[in-house]
Structures are given as C-alpha cells and as structure tokens.
N, C-alpha and C positions, 0 to 999 in steps of 0.2 A: 908603668910609670912609677919611677920614687915619689915619696911623700913630697918630697921639696917640688916636685914636677909637678905633680896633684896641687899643692897648694897656690902653686902659681898660675895653674889654667884655671880652678877656680874660686880662687882670691879668698881663699880661706887658709889662717897661719896652720903649718902643722900641730902647733895642740892641740887646735879646736878637733883636726882631724882622726889624731888619737883618740881624743874623747869621745867622738863618734863612733869610733871602732870598740873602744872598752866599753861602753853602754850596746853595742848591737845593732847601730843605726846601719852602719853600714860592713864590711866582710869582703876586703880587699885577700886575693891569695897571698899565699907566703910563698919565697921562694926555696931554695933547697938551703941557700944561707942564713933566712930566718927572716929577710927583708919583706918590707911589704909590696908586694905588685898592686898597683890600680891601673884595671881598663877600664875599660867606655863606660861601663854599668855604673862603678862605683865612681866614675867623675861625674856622671849624669847626677847619680844620685848625693854627692855632696854639692852640685849647683841648685839642685832639687830645695837640700835644705840649707842652703845658704839663702834663696829667695825666700823660703818659708819663716827662718827666724826675722827676713828683713823685714817681713807682714809682722812681727811680732810674736808667731806661733810659739807655744812653749814645746819644748823639746816631745813631753805625751802627747801635745798635738801633734808633732813632727811624725811621730811613731805612729799615728792614726793614719795619718795623710799617707805615708809610705806604705802602709798595710793598704790601704784604700786601693792607692797607685798600681800597685800589685795585684790585686783584686781585678781582675780584668770584669769578672760578672758581678763589679760592684754597683750600687744603687747609686746615680747622681746626687738623689736625695741624703745620704748618708755624708758627701761631700760638704752638700751647702749648708745641712745641721754645724755639722763643725766651723764652718765661715760666720754661719752666724750667729753662732754661740761666741766665737771671737770677737764679730763685732758688738755683742753686747756687754762684752768686758770694755772693749776699750771704750765705747759710751758710757761706762759707769766711771772709768779711770780720768776721762775729760769730763766730768762733774764733781769729781774729786779736785782737780784740777783747778778747775773755775773756783770750789771753794776755796782753798790754797792762797790763790790770785789774791782771793776779795781780803781774806783775811790778812795776807802781808802787806797789802796796796792799803788797807785801813792802819796798820801799825807803819809805817811808814808817812803815812800822812799826819800819823799824830806825832810823831819825831820831829823837832825842829832843827835837829840835823847841825847844830850849833855848838860853841864851846863847850855849853853847860854839860853836866855828867850826867843828867836824868835822861834816862832813854825808854821811852817803851816797847819799844824792841825788844832790849834787853833784860826790861822786868815782865814782859812775856813768857820769856823763855825761861827765866826765872821761876817763874811760879806755875809751869807747867801747860801754861795757855789758861783759855776760857773767856778769849775774844771769839772764839768760834761758835 
C-alpha cells in the first residue's frame, strides 16, 4: 500500500507518516523503485500512534509505548507508570490553564469595553503582566 492509501486508512497526513518514518517510529518496506510499501504491521503502528498522539502523548512517550507494545515480556506496570505520568502532566496543564483563565477573566472584567482608549488588558500586556 502506498503512502496516500496508508494515510486514508489511518487518517494521518502523508507528511506525518513520513515524519514518523524519519524519526524511526515506523519502518515501511521499500519497493525496488524506492517507493514505500505499507503493510498491515505499519498500518497498525500508524493507527496506534494516531491514537496515542490524540491522547496527548509526546513523541518520546509514543516511542516508549511502541517499545512496550512490541515487548511481549513487558510488565503492565511500566505502561501504567507512563500513563499515570502523563495524567499528572495533564493535571498540571489544567491547573495552569485555570490560572490563565482567572487572570484573563479579571482583566476582561476590569476593561470597560467602551469608546475610551484606556484598556487594562492592553496595559497588562504592555507592562509584561503582574496581574497573575
């Protein structure tokens, strides 16, 4: 199967598939003419990567997950540790976003939003913050 068809089957753009090959996450066979040939194994790995990335796993985490997937002697505890580490990262990002929302909400409430030129939002951006 060529890269275009692999993209249609997996829902990934050809550019992403080429990138995954460049960084060694997949290794499609090469035909005599040099074209990539994606078999069931590569399609499965691409679908695996698509799902892992959609859950927010980094490329390095995906590399580890694929390695664990390929290792039939793996301990599920290793997979769980990786997932729980990712959960902690997500929770930290959520807290950071809550803080950003609080600051922006405060700035938006302080802005009159009328015809006058003074604006606390622009003032805050211009002075580099301090409202957080």
